[in-house]
N, C-alpha and C positions, 0 to 999 in steps of 0.2 A: 290677710295683711298682718304683719307683725310690727310691734312697737319697738323702736330702737332708742338708745341714749348713746352719747359719745363723749369721751374725754379727750382733751388735747385737740379741740376742733380748729384752733388757729394755727396748727402745725403744718409742716410741709406735706405730709402724707395724707392728711385728713380729706382733701378734696376727692381722692380716689375712693375713699370709703363713702363719702356723701353720695357720690355718683352711683356706687354699687348698691347702696340702700335704696336710692330712688329707682334705679333701673330694674331692681328685683321686685318692685311693687310694694315697698314697705314704707313706713312712716317714721320720721325722727321726731321724738317728743321732748327731748331734753339734751342740752349740750353744755359743756363746761370748759373753760380755759382761763387762766389768770390774765391773759392778754385779750383785749377786746377788738382786735382787728379781724373780725369774723363776718365781714360783709358778704362773703361767699355764701353764707346761709340763705341769703335772699334768692340765690339762683336755684336752690334745691328745696329748702324747707323754711320759708319766711315766717311761719307761725310757731317755730320751735321755741321752747322756753330756754333762755340762755343765762348762764351764771358765770361770774368770774371768781366766786368763792366755792371751793369744793364742798365745804360743809353745808352750804345752802343747796347745792346740787344733790348731795346725799340725802338731805332732809326731804327734798322734792320727790326723789325716787321712792323713798320710804312712804311718803304720803300716797303716791300712786299705787304702791303695793297693797296698801290697806283700803284702796278704793275698789271700784268695779273691775271685773276681770278684763273688760275691753280696754281699760286705761292702763293696765299694768305693763311694765317694761319687760319685753321678752328677751332682748339681747342688748348687751352693752359693748359697744365698739371702743377699743382702747388704743388711742394714738398718742398717749402722753409720753414724756421722756422715759427711757428704758428702766431707770431705777424705781419708777412708780408703778410699773406694770403689775408686780406681785400684789401690791395693796389694792389696786383698782380691780384686779381679777377677783380678789376675795370680797370686795364690796359688791361687785355684780352678783356673786352667788348668794350673798346675804339677802338680797332683795328678790331672789328667785329667778334671776335672769342668767342666761348663758353668756359668758364672755367671748368676744371675738377680738383677739389681741394681736397687734402688730409685732413684728420681730424686734428684738429677741423676746421670747415669751418671758424669760427671767434672765438674770445675769449669772446665777450660780446653780449648778446642777442639783444641790441639796434642796433648793427652794422647790424643785419639782416634786420631791417626795411629799412635802406637806400639801401641795396643791392636789396631788392624787388622792390623799386622804380626804381633802375637802370635797372633791368630786363625789366620793362615796357618801360623805356626811350629808351633803346637800342634794344628792341624787341629780347632779348636774354634769355638764360636759364643758370642758375648756377647749376652745377652738383657737387656732392661730393661722397666720397668713404665710403660706409658703408658695408664693405665686409662680416661682420657676417650675414647680412640679406640674403645673397645668399649661406650661408654654408648649404650643404645638410642635415646634422644632425639637425641643428637648424630649417630648414624648416619643417622637420618631427615633431620636438617638437612643433612648432607653430600649426601645424595641429592637433596634438594630444590634445593640450591644448584647442583649440577651440571646438573640438568634445566632450571633457569631462567636459566642463564648467558647474558646478552645483551651481554657486553662492557663493561658499566658497573660501577663499583666500588661495593660496598656500604658503608654507614656503620655501623660497629660500635663499641660502647662496652662496655668491661669494667670492672666495679667489684667489688673484693673486699676486705672488711674482716673480719679475723679477730682478735678481741681477744686480746692476750697481755700477761701481767703482767710485773712487774719481773724475774722469774726468767729470762725469755727473753734479756735483754741479758747476763746473767751465765753463760748456758749456751753450749755450742759453737755454737748456732744464732745467737747474737748476735755471734759473731766472724766477720767477713767472710772472713778467711783460711781458716776451717774450713767455713763454710756457703755462702760465695759471696754473702751478703747477701740481702736480701728478694727481689730480682728472680730470683735463682736458687733459693733455698730455698722461697719461696712461689709465685713466678710461673712456674716452668719448665713445669708442666703446662699452664697456660693459654696460654703462648706456643706450646708445641707444638700445642695444639688449634687456635689461630688460624692458624698456618702450614699445618696439615693441612687446615683448612677453606677457606682463602682464598689459599693460595699463598705463595711466598717473599717475604722482606723486600726492598723496593726502597730504602727509606730510613727512618731513625728518628731521633728526638731525645728527650732526657730533660728533663722539665719540673720535676721535684722529686726529691730524693734525700737521705734521712738515715737514721738507724738505726731509724726507726719507719714510714716511708712512702716510696714511690717511685711515679712516674707519668710518662707521656709520651704520645707520638704515634708511630705507625708506619704507613707506607704499604706494604701488601702488594700482591701481584699483582692481587687482586680485591677489596680492601677498604682503607678508611681507618679506622684504629683509634685511639680514645682509650682509654687504660688507666690504672688507678689501683689500687695495692695498699697496704694499711695494716694495721698491728698495733695501732693506737690506737683504743680504744673511743670516744673523742670524735668519731671520724669516722663512727660508726654513724648512719644516717638515723633520723628520728623514728619511722618505722613499726617498725624493729627494736628501738629502745629501749622503745617502748610494749609490745612483746610479750616483753620481757626476753630477746631473742635476742643472743648475743655475736658472731654472725657474720652478715654480709650479703654475698650473692653475686648479682651481676646481670650478664647479658650480653644486650645488645640488638642486633638486626640490622635496620637500616632502621627503627628505632623500635619494633620488635616484640620483646618479651621472649622469650628462649629458656629454657624451663623445664626444668631438669635437676637440681633439688634432690634428687629421689628417685632410686632405682635404684643407689645407691652400694654397697650391702651386699655384692654378690657380684662386683664388677668385678675384684678381684684374682684370684678364682677363674677368671673368664673369660680373663684374661691368661695364667694358668698353663695352662689347657686349650689355648690356642693355642700357647704355648711348647712344651709337651710333644708337640704334634703337628708341631713343626718350623716353626711360623708365628709365632714370637715377634718382638717389636720389636727392631731391630738398631741398630748404630752409625749406619748411614745414616739411619735414622729420626730419631734424636735430634740429629744434628749441627747442623741449622739452628737449633734452639732453644738449644742450648748456645752456639753462636756468638753469637746475639743477646744472651743473658743476660750473656756475658762482655763484649760491647761496651757494654752498658748499665752494667755494673759499673765500667767504666773511662772512661765518657763524662763530659763536663762538662755541667752544667745550662745549658740555653739554650732560647730559643724563636725559631725562624726561619720555620717554615712550618706547623707542626702546630697544630690547635685544642686549647685547654686542656680538660681533663676538667672537667665541671661541678663536681666537688668542689673543684677549684682555683679556678674562676670564682667560686664562692660564698664563697670565703674560708674554707673549712673546713680548709684545710691551709696549708702553708708558702707564702708569697707568692713569685712568681718575680721 
Protein backbone atom coordinates (compact mmCIF):
# COMPACT_ATOMS: atom_id res chain seq x y z
CA UNK A 1 0.00 0.00 0.00
CA UNK A 2 1.28 3.45 -0.99
CA UNK A 3 0.66 6.78 0.73
CA UNK A 4 -0.89 9.57 -1.35
CA UNK A 5 -1.43 13.29 -0.88
CA UNK A 6 -3.66 15.41 -3.11
CA UNK A 7 -3.92 19.08 -4.09
CA UNK A 8 -7.15 20.64 -5.33
CA UNK A 9 -9.34 18.09 -3.54
CA UNK A 10 -12.45 20.31 -3.71
CA UNK A 11 -12.28 20.52 -7.50
CA UNK A 12 -14.41 18.89 -10.18
CA UNK A 13 -11.97 16.15 -11.17
CA UNK A 14 -10.74 15.19 -7.68
CA UNK A 15 -13.43 12.53 -6.99
CA UNK A 16 -12.15 10.41 -9.88
CA UNK A 17 -8.70 10.46 -8.31
CA UNK A 18 -10.01 9.70 -4.83
CA UNK A 19 -11.84 6.69 -6.23
CA UNK A 20 -8.77 5.54 -8.16
CA UNK A 21 -6.54 5.81 -5.08
CA UNK A 22 -9.09 3.84 -3.03
CA UNK A 23 -9.76 1.19 -5.67
CA UNK A 24 -6.06 0.50 -6.21
CA UNK A 25 -5.69 -0.31 -2.51
CA UNK A 26 -3.79 2.77 -1.40
CA UNK A 27 -4.22 5.39 1.33
CA UNK A 28 -4.68 9.15 1.24
CA UNK A 29 -2.86 10.79 4.15
CA UNK A 30 -3.04 14.51 3.30
CA UNK A 31 -5.21 16.83 1.19
CA UNK A 32 -5.29 20.55 0.50
CA UNK A 33 -7.68 23.04 -1.06
CA UNK A 34 -8.40 26.70 -0.24
CA UNK A 35 -12.10 25.77 -0.34
CA UNK A 36 -13.44 23.59 2.46
CA UNK A 37 -16.36 21.96 0.61
CA UNK A 38 -14.67 18.58 0.84
CA UNK A 39 -17.27 16.37 2.47
CA UNK A 40 -16.62 13.84 -0.27
CA UNK A 41 -13.51 12.83 1.69
CA UNK A 42 -15.82 11.03 4.14
CA UNK A 43 -16.78 8.64 1.35
CA UNK A 44 -13.22 7.59 0.67
CA UNK A 45 -10.71 8.69 3.34
CA UNK A 46 -12.42 10.16 6.42
CA UNK A 47 -9.19 10.19 8.47
CA UNK A 48 -7.10 12.18 5.97
CA UNK A 49 -5.35 15.31 7.25
CA UNK A 50 -6.99 18.25 5.45
CA UNK A 51 -5.57 21.77 5.01
CA UNK A 52 -6.92 24.97 3.50
CA UNK A 53 -3.49 26.64 3.52
CA UNK A 54 -0.90 25.25 1.13
CA UNK A 55 1.97 26.29 3.41
CA UNK A 56 0.66 24.09 6.23
CA UNK A 57 0.10 21.24 3.81
CA UNK A 58 3.69 21.60 2.60
CA UNK A 59 4.97 21.64 6.17
CA UNK A 60 2.96 18.52 7.02
CA UNK A 61 4.39 16.61 4.04
CA UNK A 62 7.90 17.64 5.03
CA UNK A 63 7.24 16.39 8.56
CA UNK A 64 6.13 13.04 7.14
CA UNK A 65 9.24 12.89 4.95
CA UNK A 66 11.42 13.23 8.02
CA UNK A 67 9.48 10.56 9.90
CA UNK A 68 9.35 6.80 9.48
CA UNK A 69 9.43 5.24 6.02
CA UNK A 70 5.90 3.88 6.37
CA UNK A 71 4.51 7.39 6.98
CA UNK A 72 6.19 9.10 4.02
CA UNK A 73 4.18 10.21 1.01
CA UNK A 74 4.92 8.12 -2.08
CA UNK A 75 2.73 9.97 -4.60
CA UNK A 76 1.20 13.44 -4.80
CA UNK A 77 -1.90 13.71 -6.96
CA UNK A 78 -2.26 17.19 -8.46
CA UNK A 79 -5.77 18.40 -9.28
CA UNK A 80 -5.17 22.10 -8.67
CA UNK A 81 -5.79 24.85 -11.29
CA UNK A 82 -3.60 24.52 -14.36
CA UNK A 83 -1.21 27.38 -13.61
CA UNK A 84 -0.27 25.77 -10.28
CA UNK A 85 0.66 22.36 -11.70
CA UNK A 86 4.29 23.23 -12.30
CA UNK A 87 4.87 24.44 -8.73
CA UNK A 88 2.99 21.51 -7.17
CA UNK A 89 4.97 19.01 -9.26
CA UNK A 90 8.22 20.50 -8.00
CA UNK A 91 6.99 20.45 -4.40
CA UNK A 92 6.10 16.77 -4.73
CA UNK A 93 9.59 15.90 -5.92
CA UNK A 94 11.20 17.91 -3.13
CA UNK A 95 9.57 15.63 -0.54
CA UNK A 96 10.64 12.51 -2.41
CA UNK A 97 7.23 11.70 -3.93
CA UNK A 98 6.25 11.00 -7.53
CA UNK A 99 3.71 13.47 -8.96
CA UNK A 100 0.57 12.27 -10.73
CA UNK A 101 -0.72 15.40 -12.43
CA UNK A 102 -4.01 16.12 -14.15
CA UNK A 103 -4.07 17.67 -17.61
CA UNK A 104 -2.44 19.84 -18.77
CA UNK A 105 0.86 18.93 -17.16
CA UNK A 106 2.05 22.53 -17.68
CA UNK A 107 0.91 25.49 -19.78
CA UNK A 108 4.11 26.17 -21.71
CA UNK A 109 6.44 23.73 -23.48
CA UNK A 110 9.59 25.29 -22.03
CA UNK A 111 8.39 24.41 -18.52
CA UNK A 112 8.81 20.77 -19.51
CA UNK A 113 12.56 21.22 -20.04
CA UNK A 114 13.10 22.24 -16.44
CA UNK A 115 10.89 19.43 -15.16
CA UNK A 116 12.95 16.90 -17.13
CA UNK A 117 16.07 18.28 -15.43
CA UNK A 118 14.39 17.95 -12.05
CA UNK A 119 13.47 14.33 -12.76
CA UNK A 120 17.18 13.62 -13.14
CA UNK A 121 18.11 15.69 -10.11
CA UNK A 122 15.58 14.04 -7.81
CA UNK A 123 15.76 10.59 -9.44
CA UNK A 124 11.99 10.81 -9.79
CA UNK A 125 9.36 10.40 -12.47
CA UNK A 126 6.58 12.80 -13.37
CA UNK A 127 3.33 11.09 -14.33
CA UNK A 128 0.26 12.57 -15.98
CA UNK A 129 -3.31 11.59 -16.81
CA UNK A 130 -4.01 10.76 -20.46
CA UNK A 131 -7.11 8.67 -19.93
CA UNK A 132 -8.21 8.57 -23.56
CA UNK A 133 -5.13 6.48 -24.32
CA UNK A 134 -6.55 3.65 -22.21
CA UNK A 135 -10.11 3.84 -23.54
CA UNK A 136 -10.98 0.41 -24.96
CA UNK A 137 -12.71 1.77 -28.08
CA UNK A 138 -9.77 4.03 -28.91
CA UNK A 139 -7.27 1.22 -28.37
CA UNK A 140 -9.24 -0.81 -30.92
CA UNK A 141 -9.22 2.15 -33.31
CA UNK A 142 -5.48 2.63 -32.93
CA UNK A 143 -4.87 -1.03 -33.76
CA UNK A 144 -7.18 -0.84 -36.78
CA UNK A 145 -5.45 2.28 -38.08
CA UNK A 146 -2.02 0.67 -37.73
CA UNK A 147 -3.15 -2.44 -39.59
CA UNK A 148 -4.81 -0.50 -42.42
CA UNK A 149 -2.08 2.10 -42.95
CA UNK A 150 -1.61 2.45 -46.70
CA UNK A 151 0.20 5.77 -46.78
CA UNK A 152 -2.89 7.93 -47.46
CA UNK A 153 -4.10 10.50 -44.97
CA UNK A 154 -7.37 10.01 -43.15
CA UNK A 155 -9.98 12.76 -42.97
CA UNK A 156 -10.85 13.45 -39.35
CA UNK A 157 -13.42 15.78 -37.80
CA UNK A 158 -13.52 16.62 -34.09
CA UNK A 159 -16.53 18.44 -32.64
CA UNK A 160 -16.87 19.06 -28.91
CA UNK A 161 -19.48 21.35 -27.38
CA UNK A 162 -19.70 21.34 -23.61
CA UNK A 163 -22.10 23.97 -22.30
CA UNK A 164 -20.75 26.23 -19.58
CA UNK A 165 -22.58 29.04 -17.81
CA UNK A 166 -21.48 32.55 -16.91
CA UNK A 167 -19.55 31.21 -13.89
CA UNK A 168 -16.90 29.76 -16.20
CA UNK A 169 -15.72 33.18 -17.38
CA UNK A 170 -15.36 34.42 -13.80
CA UNK A 171 -13.51 31.35 -12.52
CA UNK A 172 -9.83 30.52 -13.04
CA UNK A 173 -10.89 28.45 -16.05
CA UNK A 174 -11.96 31.61 -17.86
CA UNK A 175 -8.61 33.30 -17.21
CA UNK A 176 -6.26 32.38 -20.06
CA UNK A 177 -3.21 33.09 -17.88
CA UNK A 178 -4.38 30.45 -15.41
CA UNK A 179 -6.11 27.86 -17.61
CA UNK A 180 -4.37 28.31 -20.95
CA UNK A 181 -7.69 28.99 -22.65
CA UNK A 182 -10.14 26.61 -24.28
CA UNK A 183 -7.60 24.87 -26.52
CA UNK A 184 -5.57 23.92 -23.45
CA UNK A 185 -8.18 23.40 -20.75
CA UNK A 186 -10.81 21.69 -22.90
CA UNK A 187 -8.90 20.49 -25.93
CA UNK A 188 -5.62 19.10 -24.60
CA UNK A 189 -6.92 15.51 -24.19
CA UNK A 190 -8.33 15.50 -27.70
CA UNK A 191 -5.15 16.93 -29.22
CA UNK A 192 -3.11 14.29 -27.43
CA UNK A 193 -5.48 11.60 -28.66
CA UNK A 194 -5.27 12.78 -32.27
CA UNK A 195 -1.46 12.96 -32.23
CA UNK A 196 -1.31 9.52 -30.57
CA UNK A 197 -3.59 8.05 -33.24
CA UNK A 198 -2.38 9.84 -36.37
CA UNK A 199 1.16 11.07 -35.73
CA UNK A 200 2.84 14.42 -35.22
CA UNK A 201 1.70 17.86 -36.34
CA UNK A 202 3.06 18.95 -39.71
CA UNK A 203 1.20 22.26 -39.88
CA UNK A 204 -1.85 23.89 -38.35
CA UNK A 205 -3.91 27.05 -38.50
CA UNK A 206 -6.49 28.73 -36.30
CA UNK A 207 -9.87 29.62 -37.82
CA UNK A 208 -11.70 31.03 -34.82
CA UNK A 209 -10.73 31.98 -31.28
CA UNK A 210 -12.58 33.82 -28.52
CA UNK A 211 -13.49 33.22 -24.89
CA UNK A 212 -16.28 30.77 -25.80
CA UNK A 213 -15.02 28.83 -28.82
CA UNK A 214 -11.98 27.90 -30.83
CA UNK A 215 -11.42 25.84 -33.94
CA UNK A 216 -9.13 25.24 -36.85
CA UNK A 217 -7.38 22.76 -39.09
CA UNK A 218 -4.25 20.70 -38.64
CA UNK A 219 -2.34 18.36 -40.84
CA UNK A 220 -0.93 15.39 -38.96
CA UNK A 221 1.41 12.75 -40.31
CA UNK A 222 -1.48 10.45 -41.18
CA UNK A 223 -4.56 12.69 -41.08
CA UNK A 224 -6.14 16.00 -42.02
CA UNK A 225 -8.18 17.25 -39.07
CA UNK A 226 -10.98 19.78 -38.83
CA UNK A 227 -11.59 20.60 -35.17
CA UNK A 228 -13.99 22.74 -33.20
CA UNK A 229 -14.36 23.28 -29.43
CA UNK A 230 -17.10 25.34 -27.81
CA UNK A 231 -18.55 26.25 -24.42
CA UNK A 232 -21.64 27.86 -25.99
CA UNK A 233 -24.92 25.96 -25.75
CA UNK A 234 -26.07 27.79 -28.91
CA UNK A 235 -23.60 25.60 -30.82
CA UNK A 236 -25.33 22.37 -29.77
CA UNK A 237 -26.76 20.53 -32.79
CA UNK A 238 -30.51 19.93 -33.00
CA UNK A 239 -30.27 16.29 -31.95
CA UNK A 240 -28.53 17.24 -28.69
CA UNK A 241 -31.01 20.03 -27.95
CA UNK A 242 -34.03 17.76 -28.58
CA UNK A 243 -32.63 15.24 -26.10
CA UNK A 244 -31.80 17.96 -23.52
CA UNK A 245 -28.12 17.04 -23.61
CA UNK A 246 -25.73 19.84 -22.56
CA UNK A 247 -22.76 18.18 -24.26
CA UNK A 248 -22.08 17.02 -27.80
CA UNK A 249 -18.99 15.00 -28.63
CA UNK A 250 -18.22 13.66 -32.09
CA UNK A 251 -15.13 12.32 -33.81
CA UNK A 252 -15.34 10.93 -37.32
CA UNK A 253 -12.61 9.17 -39.29
CA UNK A 254 -13.22 9.08 -43.04
CA UNK A 255 -16.89 9.84 -42.38
CA UNK A 256 -17.28 7.03 -39.85
CA UNK A 257 -18.27 7.97 -36.31
CA UNK A 258 -15.93 6.79 -33.56
CA UNK A 259 -18.19 5.82 -30.66
CA UNK A 260 -16.48 6.28 -27.31
CA UNK A 261 -19.14 8.05 -25.25
CA UNK A 262 -19.22 5.19 -22.75
CA UNK A 263 -16.45 3.52 -20.82
CA UNK A 264 -15.24 6.64 -19.00
CA UNK A 265 -16.08 5.62 -15.44
CA UNK A 266 -12.88 3.73 -14.64
CA UNK A 267 -10.34 5.31 -16.96
CA UNK A 268 -8.57 7.16 -14.15
CA UNK A 269 -8.25 3.90 -12.25
CA UNK A 270 -6.68 2.26 -15.30
CA UNK A 271 -4.16 5.09 -15.58
CA UNK A 272 -3.35 4.70 -11.87
CA UNK A 273 -2.84 0.98 -12.30
CA UNK A 274 -0.40 1.62 -15.13
CA UNK A 275 1.36 4.37 -13.19
CA UNK A 276 1.79 2.25 -10.06
CA UNK A 277 3.25 -0.49 -12.28
CA UNK A 278 5.85 1.98 -13.62
CA UNK A 279 4.11 2.42 -16.98
CA UNK A 280 2.57 5.85 -16.47
CA UNK A 281 2.39 8.61 -19.07
CA UNK A 282 5.43 10.87 -19.07
CA UNK A 283 6.70 14.26 -20.17
CA UNK A 284 7.69 12.79 -23.52
CA UNK A 285 4.09 11.66 -24.04
CA UNK A 286 2.52 15.07 -23.37
CA UNK A 287 5.09 17.34 -24.99
CA UNK A 288 3.58 17.34 -28.54
CA UNK A 289 0.06 18.27 -27.37
CA UNK A 290 1.32 20.97 -24.97
CA UNK A 291 3.42 22.45 -27.78
CA UNK A 292 0.41 22.45 -30.11
CA UNK A 293 -1.92 24.01 -27.52
CA UNK A 294 0.61 26.75 -26.79
CA UNK A 295 1.01 27.50 -30.50
CA UNK A 296 -2.75 27.74 -30.91
CA UNK A 297 -3.01 30.02 -27.88
CA UNK A 298 -0.55 32.46 -29.43
CA UNK A 299 -1.54 32.06 -33.11
CA UNK A 300 -3.43 34.61 -35.20
CA UNK A 301 -6.75 33.68 -36.77
CA UNK A 302 -6.35 33.03 -40.49
CA UNK A 303 -7.33 30.65 -43.27
CA UNK A 304 -4.71 29.76 -45.85
CA UNK A 305 -4.88 26.02 -46.48
CA UNK A 306 -7.24 24.19 -44.12
CA UNK A 307 -10.91 23.39 -44.63
CA UNK A 308 -13.37 25.09 -42.31
CA UNK A 309 -15.17 22.91 -39.81
CA UNK A 310 -18.87 22.52 -40.78
CA UNK A 311 -19.95 24.44 -37.68
CA UNK A 312 -18.12 27.42 -39.13
CA UNK A 313 -19.29 26.79 -42.69
CA UNK A 314 -22.90 26.75 -41.52
CA UNK A 315 -22.57 30.05 -39.72
CA UNK A 316 -23.13 28.61 -36.25
CA UNK A 317 -20.08 30.41 -34.93
CA UNK A 318 -17.94 33.48 -35.43
CA UNK A 319 -17.31 34.31 -39.08
CA UNK A 320 -13.74 34.20 -40.36
